[in-house]
Structure formats: C-alpha cells, structure tokens
C-alpha positions in Angstrom: -23.3 13.2 -23.1 -21.6 10.9 -20.5 -23.2 8.0 -18.7 -21.1 6.8 -15.8 -20.7 3.1 -15.2 -18.3 3.4 -12.3 -15.3 5.2 -10.9 -12.5 4.9 -8.3 -10.5 7.7 -6.7 -7.5 5.9 -5.2 -4.7 7.1 -2.9 -1.1 6.2 -3.5 -0.4 2.6 -4.3 2.7 0.6 -5.2 1.0 -1.3 -8.0 -2.4 -1.6 -9.8 -4.8 -4.3 -8.6 -4.8 -5.6 -12.2 -2.1 -5.4 -14.7 -4.6 -5.5 -17.6 -8.4 -5.0 -17.9 -10.9 -5.0 -20.7 -14.0 -2.8 -21.1 -17.3 -2.9 -22.9 -17.5 0.9 -22.8 -15.0 3.6 -22.6 -12.6 4.0 -19.7 -10.1 6.6 -18.6 -7.1 6.5 -16.2 -5.6 9.7 -14.8 -2.6 9.6 -12.5 -2.8 12.3 -9.8 0.7 11.7 -8.5 3.4 9.2 -9.7 3.6 7.7 -13.2 2.8 4.5 -15.1 3.5 2.9 -18.4 0.5 1.9 -20.4 -0.6 0.1 -23.6 -4.0 0.3 -25.1 -4.9 -2.9 -27.1 -7.8 -3.2 -29.6 -8.2 -6.7 -30.9 -4.7 -8.1 -31.0 -3.0 -4.8 -31.9 -1.6 -2.2 -29.6 -3.1 1.2 -30.7 -1.4 3.4 -28.2 1.4 3.2 -25.6 3.6 5.4 -23.6 4.1 6.8 -20.1 1.5 8.9 -18.2 2.4 11.3 -15.4 0.4 13.5 -13.1 -2.7 14.9 -14.8 -2.2 13.1 -18.1 -5.5 11.4 -19.2 -5.3 7.9 -20.7 -8.4 6.8 -22.6 -9.2 3.2 -23.7 -12.1 2.6 -26.2 -15.0 0.2 -26.0 -13.9 -3.4 -26.6 -10.3 -2.5 -25.8 -7.9 -3.6 -23.1 -5.7 -1.4 -21.0 -2.4 -2.7 -19.8 -0.7 -0.6 -17.1 2.4 -0.8 -14.9 3.3 1.7 -12.2 6.8 3.2 -12.5 6.5 4.9 -9.1 3.8 4.9 -6.4 0.8 6.4 -8.0 -2.6 7.9 -6.9 -5.1 7.9 -9.6 -8.7 8.4 -10.9 -10.3 5.6 -12.9 -13.7 5.8 -14.6 -15.8 3.6 -16.8 -18.4 5.4 -19.0 -20.5 5.5 -22.1 -20.6 8.4 -24.6 -21.4 9.2 -28.2 -18.3 11.4 -28.3 -15.0 10.1 -29.7 -12.2 11.1 -27.3 -8.7 10.4 -28.5 -7.4 7.0 -27.6 -4.2 6.9 -25.5 -2.6 9.7 -23.6 -3.7 13.4 -23.8 -1.5 15.9 -22.2 -3.7 18.7 -20.7 -2.2 22.1 -20.0 -5.0 23.4 -17.7 -3.8 21.9 -14.5 -5.9 24.2 -12.3 -9.1 23.0 -14.0 -8.1 19.4 -13.6 -7.3 19.9 -9.9 -10.6 21.8 -9.3 -12.5 18.8 -10.9 -10.7 16.3 -8.7 -11.2 18.4 -5.5 -14.9 18.7 -6.3 -15.0 14.9 -6.6 -13.1 14.4 -3.3 -15.5 16.7 -1.5 -18.6 15.1 -2.9 -20.9 13.4 -0.4 -24.5 13.6 -1.5 -25.0 12.9 -5.2 -21.4 11.8 -5.6 -22.2 9.8 -8.8 -23.6 13.0 -10.4 -20.5 14.9 -9.5 -18.3 12.1 -10.9 -20.3 12.1 -14.2 -19.7 15.8 -14.4 -16.0 15.4 -13.8 -15.6 12.7 -16.4 -17.5 14.8 -18.9 -15.2 17.7 -18.3 -12.1 15.5 -18.6 -13.4 14.2 -22.0 -14.0 17.8 -23.2 -10.4 18.6 -22.2 -9.1 15.6 -24.3 -11.2 16.7 -27.3 -9.7 20.2 -27.0 -6.1 18.9 -26.8 -5.8 16.3 -29.6 -2.1 15.8 -30.2 -0.2 14.9 -33.4 0.8 11.3 -33.7 4.1 10.7 -32.0 6.8 8.6 -33.6 8.8 6.1 -31.5 11.7 8.5 -31.0 9.4 11.1 -29.5 7.8 8.5 -27.2 11.3 7.5 -26.0 12.3 11.1 -25.5 9.1 11.8 -23.5 9.7 8.7 -21.3 13.3 9.8 -20.7 12.2 13.3 -19.7 9.6 12.0 -17.3 12.1 9.7 -15.7 15.0 12.3 -15.5 13.4 15.7 -15.2 14.6 16.1 -11.6 18.2 16.1 -12.8 19.5 19.7 -13.0 21.9 18.6 -15.8 19.2 17.3 -18.1 19.7 19.1 -21.4 18.9 18.8 -25.1 22.4 17.6 -25.7 22.2 14.9 -23.0 18.8 13.8 -24.1 19.8 13.5 -27.8 22.9 11.6 -26.8 20.8 9.1 -24.8 18.6 8.5 -27.9 21.4 8.4 -30.4 20.3 11.3 -32.5 21.5 14.9 -33.1 20.0 17.7 -31.0 18.7 19.4 -34.1 16.9 16.3 -35.4 15.5 15.5 -32.0 14.2 19.1 -31.5 12.6 19.1 -35.0 10.8 15.8 -34.6 9.7 16.5 -31.0 8.3 19.9 -31.9 6.5 18.4 -34.9 4.8 15.7 -32.7 4.1 17.7 -29.5 4.1 21.3 -30.6 6.9 22.4 -28.3 10.6 21.8 -28.1 12.2 19.2 -25.8 13.6 22.1 -23.7 10.2 23.7 -23.3 8.6 20.3 -22.5 11.2 19.7 -19.7 10.4 23.1 -18.3 6.6 22.4 -18.4 7.1 19.0 -16.7 9.2 20.6 -13.9 6.7 23.4 -13.4 3.8 20.9 -13.3 5.6 19.0 -10.5 6.3 22.3 -8.7 2.6 23.3 -8.9 1.6 19.9 -7.5 4.1 20.1 -4.6 3.2 23.7 -3.8 -0.5 22.8 -3.7 -0.3 19.5 -1.9 2.8 19.6 0.4 4.3 21.9 3.0 7.8 21.4 1.6 10.2 24.3 1.5 10.8 26.0 -1.9 14.4 24.7 -1.9 13.2 21.1 -1.4 10.7 21.6 -4.2 13.3 23.1 -6.5 15.7 20.2 -5.9 12.9 17.6 -6.7 11.9 19.5 -9.8 15.4 19.8 -11.4 16.3 23.3 -10.3 19.5 24.0 -8.4 18.1 26.8 -6.2 14.8 28.1 -4.8 15.7 31.5 -6.3 15.9 30.1 -9.9 12.7 28.1 -9.5 10.9 31.2 -8.2 12.1 33.3 -11.2 11.0 30.7 -13.7 7.7 30.0 -12.0 6.8 33.7 -11.8 7.8 34.3 -15.4 5.7 31.4 -16.7 2.6 31.7 -14.4 2.4 35.3 -13.5 2.4 34.3 -9.8 5.1 33.8 -7.2 5.3 30.3 -5.8 4.1 31.6 -2.4 1.2 33.3 -3.9 0.3 30.2 -5.9 0.5 28.0 -2.8 -1.8 30.4 -0.9 -4.4 30.6 -3.7 -4.5 26.9 -4.2 -5.4 26.3 -0.6 -8.2 28.8 -0.2 
C-alpha cells in the first residue's frame, strides 16, 4: 500500500533547510510542535495553501512542489513515499491525537527495522487523512484559521474579536466556518487550545497554571474543568497515562 522512499524525524529548528522542494512521488510534512505556512504547487498553480500546526498532516502529490516557511520553531516528521491511494492534497486536521502520538513514539523508539516501522507509520497517517477529508475552505476560513492559530493563547480571543479582525459579522463568519470545517470558530478555538494542552501535558513538566496561560485559559481551574469535560480525564490523569 505504501512504499517508503525516505523520511526524517527532526527536532526543533528555526527554519527549514529548503524553502521549497519538488517530488517525483508523494510526500507528507507533519509538524510535531510549532507551526509553518505552506503552499502546494502543481505545475504553475497553487492547489493548496494555509497554516499547519502540531499534528496537522500536509500532503504534496507526485510532480508537485511544497513551499514552506516556519512561523515558530518547529519539530517535524517528513516522508517521501509511493502509493496507489489518493490522499487529500494540502492540510488534513486529524482529531485522533493519541493515535498520532503513538505512531511517532513508535518511530522514535525504532532501532532494528526502522524503515519498516516508518513505512507502517506513513501508511497509518495516510489512512487518517483518507478518513478525515475536509470540505474545501474559502479564503475567509483560511484567514480565520490562521488568525486562530496565531492568537489562541490570548484569553480574550472571541468570535466577536475574530470577526472584527476579518471584517465580517460574527454570524456570517460562524456560518461559513462551520460549513467548511464542520465546527464553529468557538469550538475550533477550544480544540486548538486543548490540543496544545495535551501536547504540553505529555511532553513537559510545566505546572497546570503555566499550561493554562500558554493555552489561552486564565486559570488552571478553568482549564482542568474544560479538559475533563471534553476528554473524560483530568489533566493529571492524562499526563500520567501519556507517560506510561
């Protein structure tokens, strides 16, 4: 199903080694931490563009070029591969963060037969993109998404503030955003914040108050309540389970 041509699991970097690259086969680029702007070009035409954040999967097709620019220091997984499948071009937002993290941890731990493990991980990532095809996003939704990813750590980020920044009414923004992404802007902000909280709980020893402040919540108490309501686990329980 997937024939791996090469891969790289890179730690945090300030910038990519190349601002653009072209590929004979498929490629994917997945930021583990940080974020980057991207543009997928096929021929002379841009076919997808936007901003990718932790655990988004960006796919470039055979014969295409991938332009990328880090918006913050980023660690990432990059793979080149061949497949008869047709994964969606551009960015796929995957909800199953635990599955993604398990795949990448398996790759990190691989010693013997690392290439076979990497091929398995890439195949699983492609299956996730095929299971999460998103509706086409209009320019306004792309701008709204980029704004949220840049400002989600601000406790005062709201639908009203987001709509004002984009020059549209809150009702229109909510309708168009939901049509493109399947969730409201408010729900998307919450999901981005919780994704960051999961990442920090699993990968740092920061206090819950520090995590709350970096994820847009005013207090550890409020983060704990939202986290428990949405995941069914307390932050401390999630941190413990993610490190077993």
